[in-house]
Backbone as numpy.savetxt, mean C-alpha at the origin, in Angstrom:
# Nx Ny Nz CAx CAy CAz Cx Cy Cz
-3.98 20.14 -3.03 -4.58 18.97 -3.80 -3.68 17.93 -3.09
-4.23 16.91 -2.62 -3.62 15.72 -2.13 -3.17 14.77 -3.16
-1.80 14.38 -3.10 -1.33 13.52 -3.85 -0.70 12.13 -3.19
-0.90 11.09 -3.49 -0.25 9.93 -2.96 0.64 9.09 -4.19
1.90 9.25 -3.88 2.89 8.83 -4.88 3.49 7.34 -4.48
3.47 6.38 -5.22 3.98 5.14 -4.77 5.21 4.86 -5.54
6.05 3.91 -4.93 7.17 3.63 -5.70 7.59 2.29 -5.00
8.75 1.45 -5.95 9.19 0.51 -5.27 8.63 -0.92 -6.10
7.68 -0.88 -7.08 7.43 -2.13 -7.62 8.53 -2.65 -8.73
8.09 -3.57 -9.25 9.22 -4.14 -10.23 8.87 -5.67 -10.50
9.72 -6.21 -11.08 10.25 -7.60 -11.42 10.88 -8.27 -10.29
10.35 -9.54 -9.83 11.32 -10.08 -8.88 10.84 -11.55 -9.13
11.92 -12.46 -8.62 11.80 -13.87 -8.96 11.13 -14.41 -7.80
10.30 -15.81 -7.69 9.64 -16.20 -6.73 10.51 -16.45 -5.49
10.05 -16.16 -4.49 11.04 -16.13 -3.20 11.54 -14.92 -2.87
11.56 -13.96 -3.83 12.27 -12.65 -3.58 11.60 -11.77 -2.86
12.10 -10.61 -2.71 11.38 -9.61 -1.53 11.46 -8.26 -2.57
10.49 -7.26 -2.21 10.33 -5.79 -2.60 9.70 -4.97 -1.45
10.11 -3.77 -1.56 9.55 -2.86 -0.43 9.01 -1.66 -1.41
7.62 -1.49 -1.16 6.88 -0.45 -1.76 6.76 0.81 -0.57
6.69 1.87 -1.40 6.62 3.35 -0.55 5.50 4.04 -1.11
4.92 4.65 -0.15 3.86 5.64 -0.56 3.97 6.73 0.23
4.07 7.89 -0.41 4.09 9.38 0.20 2.86 10.05 -0.17
2.36 10.63 0.90 1.20 11.55 0.86 1.46 13.15 0.98
1.22 13.93 0.16 1.43 15.32 0.34 0.29 16.11 -0.32
0.42 17.30 0.28 -0.52 18.57 -0.38 -1.76 18.86 0.53
-1.90 19.68 1.45 -3.16 20.00 2.03 -3.64 19.11 2.95
-2.66 18.37 3.61 -2.90 17.54 4.45 -3.21 18.00 6.16
-4.49 17.63 6.87 -4.43 18.25 7.90 -4.19 16.96 9.02
-4.48 15.83 8.66 -4.36 14.93 9.50 -4.50 13.51 8.63
-4.16 12.37 9.00 -4.32 11.14 8.24 -4.75 10.00 9.22
-6.01 9.19 9.14 -6.44 8.54 9.90 -6.07 6.98 9.63
-5.88 6.62 8.27 -5.35 5.25 8.00 -4.71 5.55 6.52
-3.61 4.38 6.49 -3.09 4.28 5.12 -2.80 2.74 5.04
-2.90 2.58 3.79 -2.77 1.09 3.48 -2.63 0.85 1.92
-2.57 -0.68 1.72 -2.43 -1.04 0.28 -3.29 -1.94 -0.04
-3.64 -1.72 -1.40 -4.70 -2.80 -2.00 -4.05 -3.20 -3.43
-4.40 -4.26 -3.79 -3.84 -4.84 -4.90 -4.97 -5.33 -5.85
-4.71 -5.03 -7.41 -5.56 -5.40 -8.38 -5.04 -6.25 -9.44
-5.42 -7.60 -9.53 -4.80 -8.35 -10.55 -5.69 -8.41 -11.80
-4.84 -8.55 -12.91 -5.74 -8.50 -14.06 -7.10 -9.42 -14.25
-8.30 -8.56 -14.52 -9.48 -9.18 -14.75 -10.21 -9.43 -13.31
-9.50 -8.77 -12.24 -10.15 -9.09 -10.83 -10.32 -7.72 -10.15
-11.06 -7.80 -8.95 -11.33 -6.59 -8.22 -10.36 -6.33 -7.33
-10.27 -5.19 -7.24 -9.21 -4.72 -6.16 -9.42 -5.12 -4.54
-8.42 -5.54 -4.10 -8.58 -6.36 -2.78 -7.59 -5.53 -1.87
-8.05 -5.72 -0.47 -7.16 -5.36 0.58 -5.86 -6.08 0.78
-4.65 -5.46 0.90 -3.50 -6.17 1.22 -3.09 -6.17 2.55
-3.19 -4.83 3.18 -2.71 -4.37 4.58 -3.19 -2.87 4.55
-3.65 -2.72 5.82 -4.10 -1.43 6.28 -3.53 -1.13 7.77
-2.95 0.07 8.01 -2.42 0.56 9.39 -3.35 1.74 9.67
-4.04 1.58 10.80 -4.93 2.75 11.31 -4.31 3.39 12.32
-4.99 4.15 13.15 -4.77 5.10 14.17 -4.14 4.41 15.37
-4.57 3.28 15.44 -3.95 2.40 16.72 -4.32 0.78 16.47
-3.70 0.19 17.42 -3.80 -1.33 17.11 -3.15 -2.01 16.32
-3.15 -3.06 16.18 -2.55 -3.88 15.18 -2.93 -3.79 13.71
-2.11 -3.86 12.83 -2.52 -3.60 11.48 -3.50 -4.80 10.99
-4.12 -4.59 9.80 -4.86 -5.71 9.08 -4.41 -6.18 8.11
-4.25 -7.53 7.90 -3.65 -8.02 6.93 -4.61 -8.97 5.81
-4.64 -9.21 4.79 -5.32 -10.31 4.00 -4.62 -11.67 4.51
-5.35 -12.57 4.51 -4.93 -14.04 4.93 -3.82 -14.38 4.00
-3.94 -14.11 2.75 -3.01 -14.73 1.85 -1.46 -14.05 1.79
-1.54 -12.98 2.72 -0.12 -12.43 2.73 0.49 -12.16 4.56
-0.36 -12.81 5.53 0.12 -12.98 6.53 1.35 -13.65 6.78
2.30 -13.19 7.58 3.46 -13.80 7.65 4.60 -13.60 6.64
4.23 -12.78 5.60 5.14 -12.56 4.53 5.26 -10.96 4.31
4.18 -10.28 4.39 4.03 -8.94 4.09 4.08 -8.12 5.49
4.71 -6.97 5.47 4.78 -6.09 6.61 4.51 -4.77 6.50
3.34 -4.07 7.01 3.18 -2.62 6.66 3.61 -1.76 7.82
4.25 -0.50 7.43 4.49 0.19 8.60 4.42 1.85 8.01
4.38 2.59 9.09 3.62 3.96 8.84 4.86 4.81 9.54
5.12 5.92 8.65 5.89 7.12 9.23 5.03 8.18 9.27
4.40 8.40 10.53 3.30 9.35 10.67 3.89 10.87 10.45
5.14 10.91 10.80 5.64 12.35 10.83 5.84 12.82 9.23
5.93 11.63 8.47 6.43 12.07 7.04 5.18 11.63 6.14
4.28 11.47 6.67 2.84 10.97 5.87 3.49 9.85 5.09
4.06 8.83 5.55 4.39 7.67 4.43 4.02 6.47 4.81
3.74 5.70 4.00 3.44 3.92 4.65 4.26 3.43 3.53
4.65 1.99 4.29 5.51 1.22 3.34 4.91 -0.24 3.61
5.20 -1.06 2.57 4.98 -2.63 2.33 6.13 -3.39 2.24
6.64 -4.01 3.18 7.72 -4.77 2.83 6.92 -6.16 2.63
7.59 -6.69 1.20 6.98 -7.72 0.72 8.09 -9.14 0.81
8.05 -9.93 1.56 9.23 -11.03 1.55 8.29 -12.31 0.79
9.11 -13.20 0.27 8.71 -14.76 0.16 7.83 -14.58 -1.05
8.05 -13.68 -1.92 6.82 -13.24 -3.03 6.66 -14.70 -3.93
5.36 -14.70 -4.18 4.76 -15.75 -5.02 4.22 -15.04 -6.32
4.20 -16.13 -7.43 3.67 -15.58 -8.75 2.13 -14.90 -8.49
1.48 -15.47 -7.54 0.15 -15.09 -7.20 0.07 -13.60 -6.67
1.09 -13.02 -6.40 1.24 -11.84 -5.72 1.37 -10.91 -6.88
1.72 -11.19 -8.11 1.50 -10.42 -9.32 0.31 -9.42 -9.31
0.52 -8.16 -9.43 -0.80 -7.13 -9.52 -0.38 -5.87 -9.67
-1.18 -4.90 -9.69 -0.92 -3.44 -9.63 -1.11 -3.14 -8.12
-0.24 -2.61 -7.22 -0.55 -2.32 -5.85 -0.88 -0.79 -5.74
-1.90 -0.74 -5.03 -2.37 0.83 -4.77 -2.23 1.11 -3.39
-1.74 2.57 -3.25 -1.93 3.06 -1.73 -3.25 3.68 -1.65
-3.82 3.62 -0.44 -4.99 4.31 -0.02 -4.95 4.83 1.22
-5.30 6.18 1.48 -5.29 6.80 2.73 -6.50 7.76 2.90
-7.03 7.63 4.10 -8.08 8.36 4.44 -7.46 9.71 5.04
-7.69 10.91 4.73 -7.06 12.22 4.90 -8.04 13.27 5.25
-7.66 13.85 6.46 -8.52 15.04 6.56 -7.97 16.21 5.90
-8.76 16.89 5.02 -8.51 18.11 4.21 -9.43 19.30 4.75
-9.25 20.40 3.98 -10.09 21.63 4.45 -11.61 21.17 4.33
-12.08 20.32 3.56 -13.45 19.97 3.23 -13.98 18.82 4.12
-13.03 18.17 4.92 -13.45 17.07 5.63 -12.64 15.91 5.40
-12.94 14.75 5.71 -12.44 13.39 5.52 -12.51 12.93 4.12
-11.60 12.61 3.48 -11.65 11.92 2.10 -10.78 10.86 1.89
-11.26 9.99 1.05 -10.42 8.80 0.80 -9.58 9.27 -0.80
-8.32 8.80 -0.52 -7.32 9.06 -1.85 -6.72 7.85 -2.07
-6.47 7.76 -3.27 -5.72 6.66 -4.17 -4.37 7.06 -4.87
-3.36 6.17 -4.77 -2.28 6.57 -5.55 -2.49 6.08 -7.06
-1.53 6.26 -7.96 -1.63 5.68 -9.34 -1.37 4.11 -9.55
-0.89 3.75 -8.48 -0.61 2.37 -8.60 0.80 1.93 -8.98
1.43 0.93 -8.53 2.92 0.49 -9.14 2.67 -1.11 -9.11
3.36 -1.62 -10.34 2.96 -2.77 -10.89 4.08 -3.67 -9.96
3.87 -4.82 -9.68 4.66 -5.70 -9.12 4.35 -7.18 -9.90
5.54 -7.64 -10.26 5.46 -8.94 -11.04 6.33 -9.90 -10.50
5.83 -11.05 -9.98 6.68 -12.16 -9.58 6.77 -13.25 -10.56
8.21 -13.44 -10.97 8.04 -14.39 -12.38 9.39 -14.75 -12.49
9.88 -15.90 -12.84 11.03 -16.59 -12.94 11.46 -16.30 -14.55
């Protein structure tokens, strides 16, 4: 059974930084992509950043130049370094991964971690 576990959320002042981590475990044969989405209250979930198997990562326009995604392929982890945080970044952040298991490729989600940017 695959599990994605996020950590690193919390309360931070505007202009501050946070680093989110996500670890995937359990029955993994391969991982194609890992990334982050956010969901603000009353809004749909939206892409923040995605790191695939090659090429440059994809970022939402709203976070370009402030957030950086990175992957540790050996440890099945993905990170999101968030700098210059703004109140509008406040949301629950979810880890997402496209994982090969015994039954084929499946999309998995973590439970989410709350990020609150407020003074």
